[in-house]
N, C-alpha and C positions, 0 to 999 in steps of 0.2 A: 581449267576452267571456269569459270561462269557464264552460263549463259543470258548477260544483262538484259539482253532484248525477249528473253522471253520470261525472266521473270518480270520485265514491267506490264508485257501483252497476258499474262494470265490475271493480276489485278484489273486489267480494265475492263469497262463495262461495253460492248460495241459502240458505235460512234464516239466514246472520248477520245482525245489527246491528252498527251504527255509526251514529259520532256524523258530522254534515258544519258542519263550525265553518267560518270563516276563518281564509286561511292568510298572516300580514304580510309572509312572507319572498316570498310570490309574487304582491305586490300585491291583496292583498282589503283592502276595511275593511269596517266596522261595515255603512256606506252601500250598497257595491258589493253587499254580501253579501243584500239582502234577493234580488233574482232568482232564486238558489239555493233558493227557497221553489215557484219559480213552476216553475221543473225539475225539485224533487223533488215539487210536484204532477202534472208531465204525467205523472213515469215513475210513479206515484203510479195516474192513471187508464189510463194502457195496461194496469195489472197487475202490471208491474214490481215495486214495493216497495209497502209498507205506511208509513203515516208516523204514527209512533211515536207520539211526543213533542217539539215546537215550545216552545226555550225562550227567552222574551226578557229585557232588559236591563229596570234599571229606566225607561230612557225608549219603552220598547216594541217598539224592535227588534229584531231575531230576532237574536240571538247564538250558534244551536245550533241543527239539525233531529235528531232520530233516526229513524232509517228501517231497514226488516227487507227484505229483497230476499225476493224469492218467485219471481221464475224467474231 
């Protein structure tokens, strides 16, 4: 399983903000995307990013995460 949060983080510049979303072309599903939140939380605990917003669909599943790179 790929770490979507880390992939997005590595492409960002310090201070930049970005949305993390599932990419169907890469095989992501809404269900598999839920683990991206765990990856984002781990990066936040390390002080590398700040989780700005978590967006959920009508069923309560996370469908987008807004992050800001701190380091």
